[in-house]
LOSE-284845 format. One line per 10 residues: number of its first residue (from 1); their letters; for each residue x, y, z of C-alpha. Coordinates in steps of 0.05 Angstrom, whole numbers, plus 5000, padded with zeros to 4 digits. Example, Ala and Ser with C-alpha at 12.3 -4.5 7.8 and 13.67 -1.06 7.14 Angstrom:
// LOSE-284845
1	AS	5246:4910:5156 ~ 5273:4979:5143;
This chain:
// LOSE-284845
1	XXXXXXXXXX	5002:5004:5002 ~ 5023:5070:4984 ~ 5004:5141:5015 ~ 5028:5208:5010 ~ 5020:5212:5091 ~ 5013:5155:5143 ~ 4984:5175:5214 ~ 5006:5131:5264 ~ 4951:5132:5315 ~ 4877:5146:5312;
11	XXXXXXXXXX	4860:5182:5370 ~ 4841:5250:5376 ~ 4897:5284:5351 ~ 4911:5229:5296 ~ 4839:5244:5270 ~ 4848:5317:5278 ~ 4907:5314:5237 ~ 4874:5271:5183 ~ 4817:5322:5170 ~ 4858:5387:5173;
21	XXXXXXXXXX	4911:5341:5125 ~ 4842:5335:5078 ~ 4823:5407:5086 ~ 4891:5429:5069 ~ 4883:5384:5001 ~ 4923:5326:5024 ~ 4874:5269:5018 ~ 4919:5207:4997 ~ 4923:5193:5078 ~ 4922:5133:5113;
31	XXXXXXXXXX	4910:5127:5187 ~ 4933:5064:5228 ~ 4893:5057:5290 ~ 4917:4989:5334 ~ 4849:4985:5358 ~ 4787:5032:5339 ~ 4780:5104:5331 ~ 4784:5140:5398 ~ 4798:5078:5438 ~ 4856:5099:5478;
41	XXXXXXXXXX	4865:5160:5518 ~ 4820:5199:5483 ~ 4758:5162:5518 ~ 4785:5177:5585 ~ 4786:5254:5572 ~ 4754:5300:5627 ~ 4730:5343:5566 ~ 4748:5412:5601 ~ 4748:5469:5546 ~ 4787:5530:5570;
51	XXXXXXXXXX	4837:5580:5543 ~ 4864:5601:5609 ~ 4944:5592:5598 ~ 5004:5627:5615 ~ 5039:5605:5556 ~ 5012:5645:5500 ~ 5016:5595:5436 ~ 4969:5547:5480 ~ 4921:5598:5492 ~ 4918:5614:5422;
61	XXXXXXXXXX	4906:5540:5401 ~ 4853:5542:5454 ~ 4814:5604:5426 ~ 4827:5581:5354 ~ 4793:5517:5375 ~ 4735:5547:5404 ~ 4708:5559:5332 ~ 4703:5489:5315 ~ 4674:5467:5378 ~ 4621:5522:5375;
71	XXXXXXXXXX	4608:5509:5305 ~ 4619:5437:5300 ~ 4552:5411:5263 ~ 4562:5462:5212 ~ 4640:5445:5205 ~ 4640:5366:5215 ~ 4571:5354:5203 ~ 4551:5324:5269 ~ 4539:5346:5347 ~ 4607:5329:5385;
81	XXXXXXXXXX	4574:5342:5453 ~ 4602:5412:5469 ~ 4569:5451:5531 ~ 4588:5525:5531 ~ 4571:5532:5608 ~ 4626:5579:5615 ~ 4693:5570:5653 ~ 4716:5604:5717 ~ 4786:5602:5755 ~ 4799:5620:5823;
91	XXXXXXXXXX	4869:5633:5853 ~ 4896:5659:5923 ~ 4934:5721:5942 ~ 4999:5699:5924 ~ 4973:5682:5853 ~ 4933:5748:5839 ~ 4993:5785:5796 ~ 5004:5723:5757 ~ 4927:5717:5742 ~ 4929:5790:5712;
101	XXXXXXXXXX	4990:5787:5674 ~ 4966:5721:5639 ~ 4895:5746:5631 ~ 4932:5804:5587 ~ 4976:5753:5548 ~ 4915:5717:5533 ~ 4871:5773:5514 ~ 4934:5793:5464 ~ 4915:5732:5424 ~ 4845:5741:5419;
111	XXXXXXXXXX	4819:5700:5484 ~ 4750:5732:5509 ~ 4768:5726:5585 ~ 4761:5778:5643 ~ 4768:5787:5713 ~ 4706:5777:5761 ~ 4690:5791:5827 ~ 4674:5744:5885 ~ 4598:5763:5886 ~ 4589:5746:5810;
121	XXXXXXXXXX	4620:5673:5820 ~ 4571:5664:5878 ~ 4522:5678:5832 ~ 4550:5620:5785 ~ 4571:5567:5843 ~ 4522:5588:5899 ~ 4540:5527:5940 ~ 4618:5540:5936 ~ 4654:5575:5990 ~ 4697:5624:5960;
131	XXXXXXXXXX	4729:5655:6028 ~ 4801:5638:6011 ~ 4801:5667:5939 ~ 4834:5730:5923 ~ 4817:5741:5849 ~ 4777:5707:5795 ~ 4778:5705:5718 ~ 4719:5685:5671 ~ 4713:5655:5604 ~ 4645:5650:5581;
141	XXXXXXXXXX	4662:5612:5518 ~ 4692:5557:5564 ~ 4655:5497:5583 ~ 4665:5420:5569 ~ 4652:5374:5516 ~ 4659:5295:5492 ~ 4732:5277:5470 ~ 4712:5211:5437 ~ 4647:5239:5400 ~ 4704:5292:5378;
151	XXXXXXXXXX	4745:5240:5351 ~ 4697:5200:5315 ~ 4671:5264:5277 ~ 4739:5285:5264 ~ 4748:5211:5227 ~ 4681:5214:5194 ~ 4697:5282:5163 ~ 4763:5253:5144 ~ 4735:5190:5113 ~ 4685:5229:5073;
161	XXXXXXXXXX	4744:5274:5032 ~ 4782:5214:5021 ~ 4826:5191:5077 ~ 4834:5123:5094 ~ 4831:5098:5165 ~ 4852:5030:5182 ~ 4828:5004:5244 ~ 4854:4944:5279 ~ 4918:4957:5253 ~ 4989:4956:5290;
171	XXXXXXXXXX	5042:4990:5270 ~ 5108:4963:5292 ~ 5161:5002:5260 ~ 5174:5067:5225 ~ 5217:5045:5159 ~ 5268:5096:5139 ~ 5319:5096:5088 ~ 5382:5134:5114 ~ 5358:5190:5145 ~ 5294:5197:5111;
181	XXXXXXXXXX	5229:5169:5122 ~ 5195:5111:5080 ~ 5130:5088:5109 ~ 5108:5040:5162 ~ 5110:4969:5174 ~ 5052:4934:5202 ~ 5039:4878:5255 ~ 5018:4826:5197 ~ 5088:4845:5164 ~ 5061:4886:5104;
191	XXXXXXXXXX	5082:4958:5093 ~ 5053:5022:5079 ~ 5101:5068:5038 ~ 5099:5143:5051 ~ 5144:5201:5046 ~ 5106:5228:5111 ~ 5093:5189:5174 ~ 5057:5229:5235 ~ 5063:5190:5297 ~ 5009:5214:5343;
201	XXXXXXXXXX	5003:5152:5388 ~ 5002:5181:5453 ~ 5057:5143:5497 ~ 5058:5089:5450 ~ 5096:5138:5408 ~ 5153:5130:5451 ~ 5181:5062:5428 ~ 5169:5078:5356 ~ 5214:5140:5361 ~ 5268:5103:5406;
211	XXXXXXXXXX	5280:5052:5346 ~ 5309:5108:5315 ~ 5352:5136:5372 ~ 5296:5192:5380 ~ 5285:5202:5452 ~ 5212:5231:5470 ~ 5212:5248:5542 ~ 5151:5224:5566 ~ 5121:5194:5633 ~ 5055:5160:5628;
221	XXXXXXXXXX	5020:5188:5694 ~ 4951:5152:5717 ~ 4894:5210:5728 ~ 4842:5192:5771 ~ 4774:5218:5763 ~ 4712:5216:5813 ~ 4634:5230:5791 ~ 4599:5257:5851 ~ 4522:5261:5858 ~ 4507:5329:5889;
231	XXXXXXXXXX	4442:5309:5922 ~ 4405:5368:5891 ~ 4396:5403:5825 ~ 4455:5450:5815 ~ 4420:5479:5750 ~ 4474:5512:5699 ~ 4538:5517:5733 ~ 4602:5529:5691 ~ 4665:5490:5698 ~ 4704:5512:5760;
241	XXXXXXXXXX	4782:5511:5763 ~ 4804:5520:5843 ~ 4876:5541:5842 ~ 4873:5547:5921 ~ 4853:5472:5942 ~ 4881:5452:5868 ~ 4812:5412:5836 ~ 4772:5423:5777 ~ 4698:5409:5776 ~ 4649:5411:5717;
251	XXXXXXXXXX	4580:5387:5702 ~ 4558:5319:5675 ~ 4495:5323:5627 ~ 4467:5272:5679 ~ 4470:5326:5736 ~ 4526:5296:5771 ~ 4592:5331:5777 ~ 4661:5308:5748 ~ 4719:5319:5801 ~ 4792:5322:5781;
261	XXXXXXXXXX	4857:5335:5823 ~ 4905:5399:5793 ~ 4965:5377:5829 ~ 5006:5346:5792 ~ 5074:5356:5829 ~ 5074:5285:5841 ~ 5063:5234:5780 ~ 5034:5166:5791 ~ 5070:5131:5736 ~ 5034:5071:5702;
271	XXXXXXXXXX	5034:5022:5645 ~ 4984:5052:5595 ~ 4959:4983:5569 ~ 4956:4955:5645 ~ 4927:4997:5708 ~ 4871:5006:5752 ~ 4806:5038:5717 ~ 4784:5062:5784 ~ 4799:5112:5834 ~ 4839:5085:5896;
281	XXXXXXXXXX	4817:5093:5964 ~ 4879:5147:5981 ~ 4845:5185:5923 ~ 4774:5182:5947 ~ 4793:5207:6013 ~ 4829:5267:5976 ~ 4774:5280:5932 ~ 4721:5283:5991 ~ 4764:5333:6034 ~ 4774:5380:5974;
291	XXXXXXXXXX	4704:5379:5951 ~ 4679:5387:6022 ~ 4720:5444:6035 ~ 4702:5478:5972 ~ 4625:5457:5964 ~ 4599:5459:6038 ~ 4535:5473:6008 ~ 4528:5404:5982 ~ 4515:5362:6054 ~ 4479:5307:6021;
301	XXXXXXXXXX	4535:5295:5959 ~ 4560:5220:5950 ~ 4606:5185:5896 ~ 4572:5162:5840 ~ 4624:5126:5803 ~ 4703:5130:5785 ~ 4750:5118:5730 ~ 4820:5126:5713 ~ 4858:5145:5649 ~ 4935:5166:5630;
311	XXXXXXXXXX	4967:5233:5611 ~ 5030:5225:5572 ~ 5067:5281:5607 ~ 5132:5305:5588 ~ 5179:5351:5630 ~ 5145:5418:5621 ~ 5076:5390:5613 ~ 5068:5417:5539 ~ 5061:5381:5482 ~ 5111:5361:5425;
321	XXXXXXXXXX	5087:5377:5355 ~ 5153:5377:5321 ~ 5199:5360:5260 ~ 5248:5305:5283 ~ 5321:5289:5263 ~ 5288:5238:5209 ~ 5265:5278:5137 ~ 5187:5267:5136 ~ 5174:5243:5201 ~ 5132:5287:5251;
331	XXXXXXXXXX	5110:5275:5321 ~ 5052:5302:5360 ~ 5055:5273:5429 ~ 5059:5290:5504 ~ 4998:5325:5511 ~ 4998:5326:5588 ~ 4925:5332:5595 ~ 4917:5392:5548 ~ 4902:5349:5480 ~ 4826:5358:5482;
341	XXXXXXXXXX	4814:5434:5488 ~ 4869:5446:5433 ~ 4855:5389:5386 ~ 4827:5426:5326 ~ 4889:5475:5328 ~ 4938:5414:5330 ~ 4912:5383:5273 ~ 4920:5453:5241 ~ 4995:5450:5266 ~ 5011:5387:5246;
351	XXXXXXXXXX	4978:5398:5170 ~ 5023:5466:5161 ~ 5086:5421:5188 ~ 5067:5367:5132 ~ 5050:5418:5078 ~ 5091:5480:5091 ~ 5142:5457:5135 ~ 5123:5506:5192 ~ 5069:5544:5226 ~ 5022:5589:5186;
361	XXXXXXXXXX	4995:5619:5250 ~ 5038:5675:5285 ~ 5011:5667:5343 ~ 5034:5592:5347 ~ 5102:5584:5328 ~ 5117:5512:5315 ~ 5187:5525:5350 ~ 5147:5533:5416 ~ 5127:5450:5407 ~ 5194:5429:5380;
371	XXXXXXXXXX	5222:5368:5407 ~ 5295:5391:5411 ~ 5275:5445:5470 ~ 5287:5384:5517 ~ 5356:5377:5497 ~ 5372:5449:5493 ~ 5342:5459:5565 ~ 5294:5507:5535 ~ 5232:5479:5571 ~ 5162:5513:5552;
381	XXXXXXXXXX	5136:5548:5615 ~ 5085:5607:5636 ~ 5122:5674:5641 ~ 5067:5682:5694 ~ 5079:5615:5736 ~ 5023:5600:5790 ~ 5054:5588:5860 ~ 5039:5516:5876 ~ 4997:5503:5809 ~ 5043:5511:5755;
391	XXX	5040:5444:5719 ~ 4980:5449:5679 ~ 4989:5523:5663;
């Protein structure tokens, strides 16, 4: 089999890349997915949509992705489960200056965001205790979505444009001639020849690149999620990122609340092919304590269910979207929990790298996401880091 481009991995980013390439006129594309579209980390995403990043290029990617989330039926031809509830973030006194500086940078790349006062947040989340916050930011265009549905929609739109998506197709090797990529080898021994290979296989990208002495510095982190029955009808509450007690919550369509831990100072390494798909007792105790502190107005709340997924985390908690030392080999991995909210822009950047060799968007320079930054000691960090809550910003 021959193609112009092979994409390794049919998760959210691979599907977004396939769709974006087709939009750029590159339709001789084969996506090789070892299981089914969206069956890996994509389906475990908590689905938060926000543009609140201290790294301007990430804020720009999230902001540009909103156009697709808000207009998915028109653009992709189907609903992707996006709920525009709004997004609020609160910080303590030590992070007020960083919040305000970050908001200014976000607005500079087009993000619609503003500082709001405690009384306004109390209207949004009347069951919350807000006394230990010193400042809040509000994004009316934020919310949450469904990463699995979004991946399926990207894949379906790409198929309509002629992209071939091969499910149950495991790539075992990237093929090269000298320092140039020539295609991939599949588990059945067959090959797909291509002058460009894009690896979007999350943590499974690491061994594929390592076989060519390319170090992709990823730690697989097990991320636990708890779903809470609030015991009352909360109505239309927004996503709430609490950077004081380091948690985030968002509503579910069912009326439950999804709880996630924002404290990633200590990672919990895991095997992405073999990890417990539930929260453990220590995490449940942590979740209950944080929720009780922040939401005393929910005395009858109870645990509805739990699950776990994996983040592919880089040393600076930001993704690699990059050319590699092998000509024609592009990698997009290490999304560190950011992947869903920036996925449309990720697809566009990958398409730019394939077609033009560089980004077409001045607000999203490809150099920010280069793989070589780790060897260079030039990590991608916010210029306005939050004390105690810097990993995900």
